[in-house]
C-alpha angles and dihedrals in degrees: 000000000000116000116252123213136207130244131221117265123346131152140230109229119176107284102211090183098134090066092078096048099237114216097043120094117203126194118243091193128215114300121215091253135025122203112204119190113212091223112057097143145044108284142037118342116249124251119256117253098178138059136210110286096028117135112221138186129223111280093022117140112256099172131012125224114266111210131335100301097053138087131210126244126230136193112260091206141354125286145095129301104240103170143012109191144115113291135171112275133189102269133127090241093060089221126143127249135195109275138183115225114211119192104209119226094204093236095099090210112180137196117251106268127205130188135180116289092201109023091168090073095050123099115251090240090059093050093046089054089053092049089051092047090051091063096238119171126171108286097199093086109277097076098211112168106264095212090060091054089051090060090069094105088064088067100039138342115279122214107172136047117195122197103204107216093154097111091177100170116105120259097012116113103155094112092040089055093045091052091052098048103029105029093134091052091050092052092046090050089050090052091052091049090049090051091052093047095042093232126146099198123074120182119192106200120204127167116234093245090075105068096159092050090046092054093047093049093048091053092048093046091053089060095046122122092231133032112288118177118204109211125192129187140172118294115255132145124269097016088122092070108115096237093040092051092050089054091048094051101036108017089234125122123219105237121248109279090009135115133232087250087067086069094044092256132124123191125203135177121244090241090053090051091053091048090052090050090051092048096048101036099035106018088237118153123220105272105139142028143180113268124192108225106188147147136104092268088074128082094204111030115177148113111297129197098228134187113233110256094035108146110245091229088061089051091049090051091054090049094051102253116204106199096189090066097049134072102174142019120221125204104214126358132325094263106045102013127100133223119258120224090218142348090250093102129094135245110256136188093276096047105115099155144016109199117202106180131174119239090252091049097050109011121207107263113257121239114289118257132200118294110258094196093238094151095224091126092058091049092052098044109110091198093058092240130145103247094180092058091044088053093054094045091047090054090048091046088230101163095177092058092042089057092045090054092049100245088169089068091062109110092195091235093152096229091127092051091047094057097039109116090199092058092232111170092230097168091056089056091050093049091050091048092050089051091049091051092047089052090050092051091049091048091050090052090050091047093049091049091048092049090048091052091048093049091047090051092049091050091049092050091049091050091049091048091050090049092051092048090051090051091050092049091050092051092048091050091049091049093049091049091050091048092050092051092048094046093065091068104024122023092190093053090048091053091049091049092051092050091049092050091049091050093050092050091050091050092051092050093049090048093052092050 
């Protein structure tokens, strides 16, 4: 067995995972209407391929990828496009985004799909194109386009693929359930990913608080066509962070500002691996996912197979929502999730959990108090940062110091906020500071482009002025030469020629001014 390592910091919050009955997949059904945001991933939104009134089938392309860092969008079922307009979406900002409304016809009529019968014989570029066409984005929460990650070997050789089944955040059991019921599909998806990346080593990472998933993954790995090593390690939050998991499994740290690919490693989520398997073997685009719907304000918490675009209020109705016992809805888990303003938003590709707690279960945070400089946040930080200093610099909007203290390395896990005795919402300060710095970088880019355009214009005007001056000098010289030649025979004609040349030069100068 490969040695596992420890990471700095980390915490052990109450897990509360048994509440959602991991290992059992329930069906959320098809709601009357699906609302599909164009942007469900990191990157540029796709371009619409449908119009209001169009009838579509399941799996049909609704929006095509726009540029490299973009993914297409497909219809999760059959129906009619009834609206294309801005709608509320699940995002910390609470802002709206352009969405496609699909009124479902209940027939669930799909296009004929076709995958590769022998994917082992296909070139990696062909398989990457199929992954891209299937609209797959990372399903662990970040939503980075999977096809872009699979281009890593073009930059440097890769040697290890990690399937991140850690799922360390409390309450969430979507990946745990997937590993129990579709372990073989996960391993097959991992083999396809390894073939694309050209790696020989596959690590299947499972925390030791998931014994049923661990057993299922070990059995599936034993039947794999290539060597897959199932690795387990002690439960600690946030060991599921990409950089933290790499350190646990390899003992190596991703450098500041770097990527796992810099170490020859690529990480993928179990749900992403299954989506890749579906795309390559069946030609099926990403149109559904397992969502953990949990919390003690629900009568039927569980893991629901959910079509993308399903309104969260429909999902809550299926799970037996009891509004009188709930004060807030959380998209994601209690550590890294964010509160929703209403349930009138859809499930998207990165929705792994909807948390519906009671007030007693997850009390509203008390008002923040002054920092007492206890240092607990620094002890808990898994990225070995100094959260207290980052907090002060974020409040002071000191971007230079924030960069010097590596704010970009913060994974926003919430461990610092969880241990803070003053109840300071540290992560919110860091998110705001990152947004401020991103705005400053964008403004600098715009300023540099504007300055570049101004300097180019000035250079062009100077070149045009120099060219005109050269033309004037050439005409004056020609006139003087002509006058000199004429003066030898006729002094009067020479004088007239000189006067005419002088007049033309004065007219040109007045015209330029």
